[in-house]
PDB file of N, H, CA, C and O in Angstrom:
ATOM      1  N   UNK A   1      26.617 -18.416  -1.410  1.00  0.00           N
ATOM      2  CA  UNK A   1      25.595 -19.289  -1.966  1.00  0.00           C
ATOM      3  C   UNK A   1      25.792 -19.365  -3.478  1.00  0.00           C
ATOM      4  O   UNK A   1      25.920 -18.345  -4.155  1.00  0.00           O
ATOM      5  N   UNK A   2      25.815 -20.562  -3.981  1.00  0.00           N
ATOM      6  H   UNK A   2      25.711 -21.391  -3.431  1.00  0.00           H
ATOM      7  CA  UNK A   2      26.019 -20.788  -5.407  1.00  0.00           C
ATOM      8  C   UNK A   2      24.908 -20.133  -6.241  1.00  0.00           C
ATOM      9  O   UNK A   2      25.161 -19.619  -7.331  1.00  0.00           O
ATOM     10  N   UNK A   3      23.711 -20.159  -5.730  1.00  0.00           N
ATOM     11  H   UNK A   3      23.506 -20.577  -4.845  1.00  0.00           H
ATOM     12  CA  UNK A   3      22.577 -19.577  -6.456  1.00  0.00           C
ATOM     13  C   UNK A   3      22.783 -18.075  -6.674  1.00  0.00           C
ATOM     14  O   UNK A   3      22.481 -17.557  -7.749  1.00  0.00           O
ATOM     15  N   UNK A   4      23.286 -17.388  -5.674  1.00  0.00           N
ATOM     16  H   UNK A   4      23.532 -17.809  -4.801  1.00  0.00           H
ATOM     17  CA  UNK A   4      23.468 -15.939  -5.776  1.00  0.00           C
ATOM     18  C   UNK A   4      24.559 -15.528  -6.762  1.00  0.00           C
ATOM     19  O   UNK A   4      24.570 -14.387  -7.224  1.00  0.00           O
ATOM     20  N   UNK A   5      25.461 -16.424  -7.086  1.00  0.00           N
ATOM     21  H   UNK A   5      25.452 -17.351  -6.711  1.00  0.00           H
ATOM     22  CA  UNK A   5      26.532 -16.093  -8.029  1.00  0.00           C
ATOM     23  C   UNK A   5      26.303 -16.738  -9.401  1.00  0.00           C
ATOM     24  O   UNK A   5      27.234 -16.829 -10.201  1.00  0.00           O
ATOM     25  N   UNK A   6      25.085 -17.180  -9.675  1.00  0.00           N
ATOM     26  H   UNK A   6      24.329 -17.106  -9.024  1.00  0.00           H
ATOM     27  CA  UNK A   6      24.782 -17.886 -10.922  1.00  0.00           C
ATOM     28  C   UNK A   6      24.973 -17.040 -12.169  1.00  0.00           C
ATOM     29  O   UNK A   6      25.223 -17.580 -13.246  1.00  0.00           O
ATOM     30  N   UNK A   7      24.859 -15.723 -12.044  1.00  0.00           N
ATOM     31  H   UNK A   7      24.655 -15.284 -11.169  1.00  0.00           H
ATOM     32  CA  UNK A   7      25.022 -14.843 -13.212  1.00  0.00           C
ATOM     33  C   UNK A   7      26.443 -14.860 -13.755  1.00  0.00           C
ATOM     34  O   UNK A   7      26.673 -14.508 -14.911  1.00  0.00           O
ATOM     35  N   UNK A   8      27.394 -15.268 -12.926  1.00  0.00           N
ATOM     36  H   UNK A   8      27.207 -15.555 -11.986  1.00  0.00           H
ATOM     37  CA  UNK A   8      28.803 -15.233 -13.324  1.00  0.00           C
ATOM     38  C   UNK A   8      29.330 -16.585 -13.784  1.00  0.00           C
ATOM     39  O   UNK A   8      30.504 -16.716 -14.130  1.00  0.00           O
ATOM     40  N   UNK A   9      28.470 -17.576 -13.788  1.00  0.00           N
ATOM     41  H   UNK A   9      27.516 -17.469 -13.507  1.00  0.00           H
ATOM     42  CA  UNK A   9      28.866 -18.920 -14.201  1.00  0.00           C
ATOM     43  C   UNK A   9      28.770 -19.069 -15.715  1.00  0.00           C
ATOM     44  O   UNK A   9      27.902 -18.470 -16.349  1.00  0.00           O
ATOM     45  N   UNK A  10      29.667 -19.870 -16.291  1.00  0.00           N
ATOM     46  H   UNK A  10      30.372 -20.357 -15.775  1.00  0.00           H
ATOM     47  CA  UNK A  10      29.649 -20.108 -17.731  1.00  0.00           C
ATOM     48  C   UNK A  10      28.489 -21.012 -18.131  1.00  0.00           C
ATOM     49  O   UNK A  10      27.888 -20.822 -19.188  1.00  0.00           O
ATOM     50  N   UNK A  11      28.177 -21.985 -17.297  1.00  0.00           N
ATOM     51  H   UNK A  11      28.665 -22.140 -16.438  1.00  0.00           H
ATOM     52  CA  UNK A  11      27.091 -22.914 -17.579  1.00  0.00           C
ATOM     53  C   UNK A  11      25.925 -22.610 -16.654  1.00  0.00           C
ATOM     54  O   UNK A  11      26.115 -22.197 -15.510  1.00  0.00           O
ATOM     55  N   UNK A  12      24.708 -22.820 -17.164  1.00  0.00           N
ATOM     56  H   UNK A  12      24.553 -23.156 -18.093  1.00  0.00           H
ATOM     57  CA  UNK A  12      23.529 -22.593 -16.341  1.00  0.00           C
ATOM     58  C   UNK A  12      23.301 -23.806 -15.448  1.00  0.00           C
ATOM     59  O   UNK A  12      23.160 -24.931 -15.928  1.00  0.00           O
ATOM     60  N   UNK A  13      23.269 -23.563 -14.159  1.00  0.00           N
ATOM     61  H   UNK A  13      23.383 -22.650 -13.769  1.00  0.00           H
ATOM     62  CA  UNK A  13      22.991 -24.623 -13.201  1.00  0.00           C
ATOM     63  C   UNK A  13      21.498 -24.663 -12.941  1.00  0.00           C
ATOM     64  O   UNK A  13      20.859 -23.621 -12.798  1.00  0.00           O
ATOM     65  N   UNK A  14      20.946 -25.848 -12.879  1.00  0.00           N
ATOM     66  H   UNK A  14      21.465 -26.695 -12.995  1.00  0.00           H
ATOM     67  CA  UNK A  14      19.531 -25.997 -12.569  1.00  0.00           C
ATOM     68  C   UNK A  14      19.403 -26.229 -11.070  1.00  0.00           C
ATOM     69  O   UNK A  14      19.969 -27.173 -10.520  1.00  0.00           O
ATOM     70  N   UNK A  15      18.649 -25.348 -10.424  1.00  0.00           N
ATOM     71  H   UNK A  15      18.190 -24.580 -10.871  1.00  0.00           H
ATOM     72  CA  UNK A  15      18.450 -25.431  -8.987  1.00  0.00           C
ATOM     73  C   UNK A  15      17.078 -26.029  -8.696  1.00  0.00           C
ATOM     74  O   UNK A  15      16.233 -26.143  -9.584  1.00  0.00           O
ATOM     75  N   UNK A  16      16.876 -26.404  -7.457  1.00  0.00           N
ATOM     76  H   UNK A  16      17.562 -26.312  -6.736  1.00  0.00           H
ATOM     77  CA  UNK A  16      15.594 -26.980  -7.068  1.00  0.00           C
ATOM     78  C   UNK A  16      14.505 -25.911  -7.072  1.00  0.00           C
ATOM     79  O   UNK A  16      14.782 -24.717  -6.964  1.00  0.00           O
ATOM     80  N   UNK A  17      13.283 -26.362  -7.196  1.00  0.00           N
ATOM     81  H   UNK A  17      13.058 -27.332  -7.283  1.00  0.00           H
ATOM     82  CA  UNK A  17      12.144 -25.455  -7.154  1.00  0.00           C
ATOM     83  C   UNK A  17      12.123 -24.702  -5.831  1.00  0.00           C
ATOM     84  O   UNK A  17      11.760 -23.527  -5.790  1.00  0.00           O
ATOM     85  N   UNK A  18      12.505 -25.362  -4.765  1.00  0.00           N
ATOM     86  H   UNK A  18      12.800 -26.317  -4.798  1.00  0.00           H
ATOM     87  CA  UNK A  18      12.551 -24.721  -3.449  1.00  0.00           C
ATOM     88  C   UNK A  18      13.511 -23.536  -3.449  1.00  0.00           C
ATOM     89  O   UNK A  18      13.231 -22.513  -2.825  1.00  0.00           O
ATOM     90  N   UNK A  19      14.634 -23.663  -4.139  1.00  0.00           N
ATOM     91  H   UNK A  19      14.862 -24.495  -4.647  1.00  0.00           H
ATOM     92  CA  UNK A  19      15.606 -22.574  -4.224  1.00  0.00           C
ATOM     93  C   UNK A  19      14.996 -21.363  -4.920  1.00  0.00           C
ATOM     94  O   UNK A  19      15.173 -20.231  -4.471  1.00  0.00           O
ATOM     95  N   UNK A  20      14.282 -21.597  -6.008  1.00  0.00           N
ATOM     96  H   UNK A  20      14.137 -22.517  -6.373  1.00  0.00           H
ATOM     97  CA  UNK A  20      13.629 -20.494  -6.720  1.00  0.00           C
ATOM     98  C   UNK A  20      12.528 -19.858  -5.862  1.00  0.00           C
ATOM     99  O   UNK A  20      12.350 -18.640  -5.878  1.00  0.00           O
ATOM    100  N   UNK A  21      11.803 -20.675  -5.126  1.00  0.00           N
ATOM    101  H   UNK A  21      11.948 -21.664  -5.113  1.00  0.00           H
ATOM    102  CA  UNK A  21      10.759 -20.150  -4.246  1.00  0.00           C
ATOM    103  C   UNK A  21      11.370 -19.320  -3.123  1.00  0.00           C
ATOM    104  O   UNK A  21      10.818 -18.290  -2.736  1.00  0.00           O
ATOM    105  N   UNK A  22      12.495 -19.761  -2.606  1.00  0.00           N
ATOM    106  H   UNK A  22      12.944 -20.598  -2.919  1.00  0.00           H
ATOM    107  CA  UNK A  22      13.182 -19.014  -1.559  1.00  0.00           C
ATOM    108  C   UNK A  22      13.635 -17.662  -2.080  1.00  0.00           C
ATOM    109  O   UNK A  22      13.498 -16.656  -1.384  1.00  0.00           O
ATOM    110  N   UNK A  23      14.164 -17.621  -3.276  1.00  0.00           N
ATOM    111  H   UNK A  23      14.275 -18.439  -3.841  1.00  0.00           H
ATOM    112  CA  UNK A  23      14.606 -16.360  -3.862  1.00  0.00           C
ATOM    113  C   UNK A  23      13.421 -15.416  -4.067  1.00  0.00           C
ATOM    114  O   UNK A  23      13.527 -14.222  -3.788  1.00  0.00           O
ATOM    115  N   UNK A  24      12.310 -15.935  -4.546  1.00  0.00           N
ATOM    116  H   UNK A  24      12.224 -16.906  -4.773  1.00  0.00           H
ATOM    117  CA  UNK A  24      11.123 -15.104  -4.740  1.00  0.00           C
ATOM    118  C   UNK A  24      10.636 -14.553  -3.397  1.00  0.00           C
ATOM    119  O   UNK A  24      10.166 -13.417  -3.326  1.00  0.00           O
ATOM    120  N   UNK A  25      10.745 -15.340  -2.354  1.00  0.00           N
ATOM    121  H   UNK A  25      11.127 -16.262  -2.412  1.00  0.00           H
ATOM    122  CA  UNK A  25      10.375 -14.866  -1.016  1.00  0.00           C
ATOM    123  C   UNK A  25      11.300 -13.741  -0.568  1.00  0.00           C
ATOM    124  O   UNK A  25      10.846 -12.775   0.045  1.00  0.00           O
ATOM    125  N   UNK A  26      12.577 -13.853  -0.861  1.00  0.00           N
ATOM    126  H   UNK A  26      12.946 -14.638  -1.359  1.00  0.00           H
ATOM    127  CA  UNK A  26      13.516 -12.767  -0.534  1.00  0.00           C
ATOM    128  C   UNK A  26      13.154 -11.495  -1.288  1.00  0.00           C
ATOM    129  O   UNK A  26      13.200 -10.401  -0.725  1.00  0.00           O
ATOM    130  N   UNK A  27      12.796 -11.637  -2.555  1.00  0.00           N
ATOM    131  H   UNK A  27      12.759 -12.526  -3.012  1.00  0.00           H
ATOM    132  CA  UNK A  27      12.401 -10.474  -3.353  1.00  0.00           C
ATOM    133  C   UNK A  27      11.144  -9.839  -2.765  1.00  0.00           C
ATOM    134  O   UNK A  27      11.056  -8.617  -2.642  1.00  0.00           O
ATOM    135  N   UNK A  28      10.183 -10.667  -2.408  1.00  0.00           N
ATOM    136  H   UNK A  28      10.254 -11.659  -2.508  1.00  0.00           H
ATOM    137  CA  UNK A  28       8.945 -10.149  -1.804  1.00  0.00           C
ATOM    138  C   UNK A  28       9.263  -9.415  -0.499  1.00  0.00           C
ATOM    139  O   UNK A  28       8.630  -8.408  -0.182  1.00  0.00           O
ATOM    140  N   UNK A  29      10.222  -9.910   0.241  1.00  0.00           N
ATOM    141  H   UNK A  29      10.736 -10.728  -0.017  1.00  0.00           H
ATOM    142  CA  UNK A  29      10.624  -9.257   1.486  1.00  0.00           C
ATOM    143  C   UNK A  29      11.172  -7.861   1.257  1.00  0.00           C
ATOM    144  O   UNK A  29      10.974  -6.973   2.087  1.00  0.00           O
ATOM    145  N   UNK A  30      11.859  -7.657   0.144  1.00  0.00           N
ATOM    146  H   UNK A  30      12.021  -8.378  -0.530  1.00  0.00           H
ATOM    147  CA  UNK A  30      12.385  -6.318  -0.148  1.00  0.00           C
ATOM    148  C   UNK A  30      11.268  -5.349  -0.494  1.00  0.00           C
ATOM    149  O   UNK A  30      11.426  -4.138  -0.338  1.00  0.00           O
ATOM    150  N   UNK A  31      10.142  -5.871  -0.963  1.00  0.00           N
ATOM    151  H   UNK A  31      10.014  -6.855  -1.090  1.00  0.00           H
ATOM    152  CA  UNK A  31       9.018  -5.015  -1.344  1.00  0.00           C
ATOM    153  C   UNK A  31       8.075  -4.746  -0.169  1.00  0.00           C
ATOM    154  O   UNK A  31       7.187  -3.899  -0.269  1.00  0.00           O
ATOM    155  N   UNK A  32       8.258  -5.448   0.921  1.00  0.00           N
ATOM    156  H   UNK A  32       8.979  -6.136   1.003  1.00  0.00           H
ATOM    157  CA  UNK A  32       7.359  -5.372   2.059  1.00  0.00           C
ATOM    158  C   UNK A  32       7.236  -3.954   2.627  1.00  0.00           C
ATOM    159  O   UNK A  32       6.146  -3.540   3.023  1.00  0.00           O
ATOM    160  N   UNK A  33       8.328  -3.220   2.669  1.00  0.00           N
ATOM    161  H   UNK A  33       9.213  -3.556   2.347  1.00  0.00           H
ATOM    162  CA  UNK A  33       8.312  -1.894   3.266  1.00  0.00           C
ATOM    163  C   UNK A  33       7.971  -0.760   2.318  1.00  0.00           C
ATOM    164  O   UNK A  33       8.112   0.405   2.690  1.00  0.00           O
ATOM    165  N   UNK A  34       7.527  -1.058   1.111  1.00  0.00           N
ATOM    166  H   UNK A  34       7.412  -2.004   0.808  1.00  0.00           H
ATOM    167  CA  UNK A  34       7.242  -0.027   0.108  1.00  0.00           C
ATOM    168  C   UNK A  34       6.226   0.993   0.613  1.00  0.00           C
ATOM    169  O   UNK A  34       6.368   2.185   0.342  1.00  0.00           O
ATOM    170  N   UNK A  35       5.225   0.554   1.327  1.00  0.00           N
ATOM    171  H   UNK A  35       5.110  -0.414   1.548  1.00  0.00           H
ATOM    172  CA  UNK A  35       4.173   1.460   1.774  1.00  0.00           C
ATOM    173  C   UNK A  35       4.666   2.462   2.827  1.00  0.00           C
ATOM    174  O   UNK A  35       4.013   3.478   3.070  1.00  0.00           O
ATOM    175  N   UNK A  36       5.805   2.179   3.444  1.00  0.00           N
ATOM    176  H   UNK A  36       6.335   1.355   3.246  1.00  0.00           H
ATOM    177  CA  UNK A  36       6.346   3.065   4.468  1.00  0.00           C
ATOM    178  C   UNK A  36       7.328   4.093   3.902  1.00  0.00           C
ATOM    179  O   UNK A  36       7.819   4.952   4.636  1.00  0.00           O
ATOM    180  N   UNK A  37       7.612   4.009   2.618  1.00  0.00           N
ATOM    181  H   UNK A  37       7.213   3.311   2.022  1.00  0.00           H
ATOM    182  CA  UNK A  37       8.601   4.892   2.005  1.00  0.00           C
ATOM    183  C   UNK A  37       8.028   6.270   1.710  1.00  0.00           C
ATOM    184  O   UNK A  37       6.821   6.454   1.546  1.00  0.00           O
ATOM    185  N   UNK A  38       8.956   7.243   1.650  1.00  0.00           N
ATOM    186  H   UNK A  38       9.935   7.094   1.783  1.00  0.00           H
ATOM    187  CA  UNK A  38       8.560   8.571   1.191  1.00  0.00           C
ATOM    188  C   UNK A  38       8.292   8.485  -0.305  1.00  0.00           C
ATOM    189  O   UNK A  38       8.857   7.638  -0.997  1.00  0.00           O
ATOM    190  N   UNK A  39       7.444   9.347  -0.787  1.00  0.00           N
ATOM    191  H   UNK A  39       6.985  10.035  -0.225  1.00  0.00           H
ATOM    192  CA  UNK A  39       7.072   9.326  -2.199  1.00  0.00           C
ATOM    193  C   UNK A  39       8.291   9.480  -3.106  1.00  0.00           C
ATOM    194  O   UNK A  39       8.332   8.899  -4.190  1.00  0.00           O
ATOM    195  N   UNK A  40       9.266  10.243  -2.679  1.00  0.00           N
ATOM    196  H   UNK A  40       9.233  10.715  -1.798  1.00  0.00           H
ATOM    197  CA  UNK A  40      10.461  10.461  -3.501  1.00  0.00           C
ATOM    198  C   UNK A  40      11.293   9.190  -3.668  1.00  0.00           C
ATOM    199  O   UNK A  40      12.028   9.060  -4.646  1.00  0.00           O
ATOM    200  N   UNK A  41      11.187   8.259  -2.731  1.00  0.00           N
ATOM    201  H   UNK A  41      10.590   8.365  -1.936  1.00  0.00           H
ATOM    202  CA  UNK A  41      11.934   6.998  -2.805  1.00  0.00           C
ATOM    203  C   UNK A  41      11.133   5.878  -3.451  1.00  0.00           C
ATOM    204  O   UNK A  41      11.685   4.830  -3.789  1.00  0.00           O
ATOM    205  N   UNK A  42       9.856   6.092  -3.620  1.00  0.00           N
ATOM    206  H   UNK A  42       9.407   6.943  -3.346  1.00  0.00           H
ATOM    207  CA  UNK A  42       8.961   5.034  -4.064  1.00  0.00           C
ATOM    208  C   UNK A  42       9.246   4.558  -5.485  1.00  0.00           C
ATOM    209  O   UNK A  42       9.293   3.353  -5.730  1.00  0.00           O
ATOM    210  N   UNK A  43       9.434   5.474  -6.416  1.00  0.00           N
ATOM    211  H   UNK A  43       9.395   6.453  -6.217  1.00  0.00           H
ATOM    212  CA  UNK A  43       9.607   5.086  -7.812  1.00  0.00           C
ATOM    213  C   UNK A  43      10.836   4.206  -8.014  1.00  0.00           C
ATOM    214  O   UNK A  43      10.760   3.185  -8.697  1.00  0.00           O
ATOM    215  N   UNK A  44      11.951   4.586  -7.435  1.00  0.00           N
ATOM    216  H   UNK A  44      12.012   5.415  -6.880  1.00  0.00           H
ATOM    217  CA  UNK A  44      13.170   3.790  -7.579  1.00  0.00           C
ATOM    218  C   UNK A  44      13.037   2.409  -6.969  1.00  0.00           C
ATOM    219  O   UNK A  44      13.537   1.429  -7.522  1.00  0.00           O
ATOM    220  N   UNK A  45      12.365   2.328  -5.833  1.00  0.00           N
ATOM    221  H   UNK A  45      11.958   3.124  -5.384  1.00  0.00           H
ATOM    222  CA  UNK A  45      12.179   1.042  -5.165  1.00  0.00           C
ATOM    223  C   UNK A  45      11.274   0.129  -5.979  1.00  0.00           C
ATOM    224  O   UNK A  45      11.548  -1.065  -6.106  1.00  0.00           O
ATOM    225  N   UNK A  46      10.207   0.677  -6.525  1.00  0.00           N
ATOM    226  H   UNK A  46       9.984   1.647  -6.422  1.00  0.00           H
ATOM    227  CA  UNK A  46       9.293  -0.123  -7.346  1.00  0.00           C
ATOM    228  C   UNK A  46       9.999  -0.582  -8.626  1.00  0.00           C
ATOM    229  O   UNK A  46       9.839  -1.729  -9.046  1.00  0.00           O
ATOM    230  N   UNK A  47      10.769   0.299  -9.239  1.00  0.00           N
ATOM    231  H   UNK A  47      10.899   1.230  -8.899  1.00  0.00           H
ATOM    232  CA  UNK A  47      11.526  -0.060 -10.445  1.00  0.00           C
ATOM    233  C   UNK A  47      12.515  -1.176 -10.145  1.00  0.00           C
ATOM    234  O   UNK A  47      12.643  -2.122 -10.923  1.00  0.00           O
ATOM    235  N   UNK A  48      13.214  -1.069  -9.017  1.00  0.00           N
ATOM    236  H   UNK A  48      13.110  -0.301  -8.385  1.00  0.00           H
ATOM    237  CA  UNK A  48      14.177  -2.090  -8.622  1.00  0.00           C
ATOM    238  C   UNK A  48      13.480  -3.424  -8.338  1.00  0.00           C
ATOM    239  O   UNK A  48      13.968  -4.481  -8.739  1.00  0.00           O
ATOM    240  N   UNK A  49      12.361  -3.373  -7.660  1.00  0.00           N
ATOM    241  H   UNK A  49      11.965  -2.515  -7.334  1.00  0.00           H
ATOM    242  CA  UNK A  49      11.607  -4.595  -7.365  1.00  0.00           C
ATOM    243  C   UNK A  49      11.132  -5.270  -8.648  1.00  0.00           C
ATOM    244  O   UNK A  49      11.206  -6.492  -8.782  1.00  0.00           O
ATOM    245  N   UNK A  50      10.649  -4.472  -9.579  1.00  0.00           N
ATOM    246  H   UNK A  50      10.589  -3.480  -9.470  1.00  0.00           H
ATOM    247  CA  UNK A  50      10.208  -5.005 -10.867  1.00  0.00           C
ATOM    248  C   UNK A  50      11.364  -5.682 -11.596  1.00  0.00           C
ATOM    249  O   UNK A  50      11.198  -6.764 -12.159  1.00  0.00           O
ATOM    250  N   UNK A  51      12.528  -5.050 -11.588  1.00  0.00           N
ATOM    251  H   UNK A  51      12.663  -4.171 -11.131  1.00  0.00           H
ATOM    252  CA  UNK A  51      13.702  -5.629 -12.249  1.00  0.00           C
ATOM    253  C   UNK A  51      14.107  -6.943 -11.603  1.00  0.00           C
ATOM    254  O   UNK A  51      14.498  -7.881 -12.299  1.00  0.00           O
ATOM    255  N   UNK A  52      14.016  -7.023 -10.272  1.00  0.00           N
ATOM    256  H   UNK A  52      13.698  -6.262  -9.707  1.00  0.00           H
ATOM    257  CA  UNK A  52      14.364  -8.267  -9.583  1.00  0.00           C
ATOM    258  C   UNK A  52      13.414  -9.395  -9.965  1.00  0.00           C
ATOM    259  O   UNK A  52      13.847 -10.534 -10.137  1.00  0.00           O
ATOM    260  N   UNK A  53      12.123  -9.093 -10.102  1.00  0.00           N
ATOM    261  H   UNK A  53      11.771  -8.167  -9.962  1.00  0.00           H
ATOM    262  CA  UNK A  53      11.149 -10.124 -10.478  1.00  0.00           C
ATOM    263  C   UNK A  53      11.375 -10.581 -11.914  1.00  0.00           C
ATOM    264  O   UNK A  53      11.317 -11.777 -12.200  1.00  0.00           O
ATOM    265  N   UNK A  54      11.633  -9.635 -12.820  1.00  0.00           N
ATOM    266  H   UNK A  54      11.680  -8.664 -12.587  1.00  0.00           H
ATOM    267  CA  UNK A  54      11.896  -9.994 -14.217  1.00  0.00           C
ATOM    268  C   UNK A  54      13.158 -10.863 -14.297  1.00  0.00           C
ATOM    269  O   UNK A  54      13.175 -11.873 -15.000  1.00  0.00           O
ATOM    270  N   UNK A  55      14.202 -10.470 -13.580  1.00  0.00           N
ATOM    271  H   UNK A  55      14.188  -9.650 -13.008  1.00  0.00           H
ATOM    272  CA  UNK A  55      15.445 -11.237 -13.573  1.00  0.00           C
ATOM    273  C   UNK A  55      15.217 -12.638 -13.009  1.00  0.00           C
ATOM    274  O   UNK A  55      15.747 -13.617 -13.534  1.00  0.00           O
ATOM    275  N   UNK A  56      14.434 -12.729 -11.946  1.00  0.00           N
ATOM    276  H   UNK A  56      14.004 -11.933 -11.519  1.00  0.00           H
ATOM    277  CA  UNK A  56      14.117 -14.024 -11.350  1.00  0.00           C
ATOM    278  C   UNK A  56      13.428 -14.920 -12.379  1.00  0.00           C
ATOM    279  O   UNK A  56      13.780 -16.089 -12.537  1.00  0.00           O
ATOM    280  N   UNK A  57      12.453 -14.359 -13.067  1.00  0.00           N
ATOM    281  H   UNK A  57      12.168 -13.409 -12.939  1.00  0.00           H
ATOM    282  CA  UNK A  57      11.699 -15.131 -14.056  1.00  0.00           C
ATOM    283  C   UNK A  57      12.588 -15.579 -15.213  1.00  0.00           C
ATOM    284  O   UNK A  57      12.454 -16.700 -15.702  1.00  0.00           O
ATOM    285  N   UNK A  58      13.489 -14.714 -15.648  1.00  0.00           N
ATOM    286  H   UNK A  58      13.599 -13.803 -15.251  1.00  0.00           H
ATOM    287  CA  UNK A  58      14.388 -15.054 -16.754  1.00  0.00           C
ATOM    288  C   UNK A  58      15.342 -16.194 -16.401  1.00  0.00           C
ATOM    289  O   UNK A  58      15.779 -16.931 -17.285  1.00  0.00           O
ATOM    290  N   UNK A  59      15.666 -16.342 -15.126  1.00  0.00           N
ATOM    291  H   UNK A  59      15.312 -15.743 -14.408  1.00  0.00           H
ATOM    292  CA  UNK A  59      16.614 -17.371 -14.704  1.00  0.00           C
ATOM    293  C   UNK A  59      15.951 -18.707 -14.381  1.00  0.00           C
ATOM    294  O   UNK A  59      16.645 -19.682 -14.092  1.00  0.00           O
ATOM    295  N   UNK A  60      14.644 -18.768 -14.422  1.00  0.00           N
ATOM    296  H   UNK A  60      14.080 -17.976 -14.656  1.00  0.00           H
ATOM    297  CA  UNK A  60      13.987 -20.048 -14.143  1.00  0.00           C
ATOM    298  C   UNK A  60      14.349 -21.067 -15.230  1.00  0.00           C
ATOM    299  O   UNK A  60      14.377 -20.746 -16.418  1.00  0.00           O
ATOM    300  N   UNK A  61      14.617 -22.265 -14.808  1.00  0.00           N
ATOM    301  H   UNK A  61      14.594 -22.526 -13.843  1.00  0.00           H
ATOM    302  CA  UNK A  61      14.881 -23.338 -15.765  1.00  0.00           C
ATOM    303  C   UNK A  61      13.555 -23.817 -16.359  1.00  0.00           C
ATOM    304  O   UNK A  61      12.484 -23.530 -15.824  1.00  0.00           O
ATOM    305  N   UNK A  62      13.641 -24.544 -17.460  1.00  0.00           N
ATOM    306  H   UNK A  62      14.511 -24.778 -17.895  1.00  0.00           H
ATOM    307  CA  UNK A  62      12.431 -25.110 -18.058  1.00  0.00           C
ATOM    308  C   UNK A  62      11.698 -25.988 -17.057  1.00  0.00           C
ATOM    309  O   UNK A  62      10.470 -25.978 -16.980  1.00  0.00           O
ATOM    310  N   UNK A  63      12.464 -26.737 -16.302  1.00  0.00           N
ATOM    311  H   UNK A  63      13.462 -26.745 -16.364  1.00  0.00           H
ATOM    312  CA  UNK A  63      11.884 -27.654 -15.318  1.00  0.00           C
ATOM    313  C   UNK A  63      11.112 -26.876 -14.248  1.00  0.00           C
ATOM    314  O   UNK A  63      10.040 -27.299 -13.815  1.00  0.00           O
ATOM    315  N   UNK A  64      11.660 -25.748 -13.831  1.00  0.00           N
ATOM    316  H   UNK A  64      12.531 -25.404 -14.182  1.00  0.00           H
ATOM    317  CA  UNK A  64      11.013 -24.963 -12.780  1.00  0.00           C
ATOM    318  C   UNK A  64       9.810 -24.186 -13.293  1.00  0.00           C
ATOM    319  O   UNK A  64       8.896 -23.879 -12.528  1.00  0.00           O
ATOM    320  N   UNK A  65       9.805 -23.869 -14.576  1.00  0.00           N
ATOM    321  H   UNK A  65      10.548 -24.119 -15.197  1.00  0.00           H
ATOM    322  CA  UNK A  65       8.662 -23.178 -15.164  1.00  0.00           C
ATOM    323  C   UNK A  65       7.493 -24.106 -15.389  1.00  0.00           C
ATOM    324  O   UNK A  65       6.355 -23.652 -15.510  1.00  0.00           O
ATOM    325  N   UNK A  66       7.753 -25.394 -15.447  1.00  0.00           N
ATOM    326  H   UNK A  66       8.678 -25.762 -15.349  1.00  0.00           H
ATOM    327  CA  UNK A  66       6.683 -26.363 -15.681  1.00  0.00           C
ATOM    328  C   UNK A  66       6.305 -26.483 -17.135  1.00  0.00           C
ATOM    329  O   UNK A  66       5.243 -27.020 -17.451  1.00  0.00           O
ATOM    330  N   UNK A  67       7.159 -25.990 -18.046  1.00  0.00           N
ATOM    331  H   UNK A  67       8.021 -25.553 -17.789  1.00  0.00           H
ATOM    332  CA  UNK A  67       6.873 -26.073 -19.494  1.00  0.00           C
ATOM    333  C   UNK A  67       7.292 -27.400 -20.045  1.00  0.00           C
ATOM    334  O   UNK A  67       7.130 -27.652 -21.239  1.00  0.00           O
TER     335      UNK A  67
END
């Protein structure tokens, strides 16, 4: 998927809003099982989830942000 390899592209490609929504849904899916984790695994998973959301937000185009 071109969207998944966007970090390695020289130029920023603008994707559809649906593509960004799909990615956010995938990220939410990774967080779904957090409540079932052992406490020792919880911190790393939450940190990773937070990083994925921040990265997602940083890659939004102006058009997708609505600015």
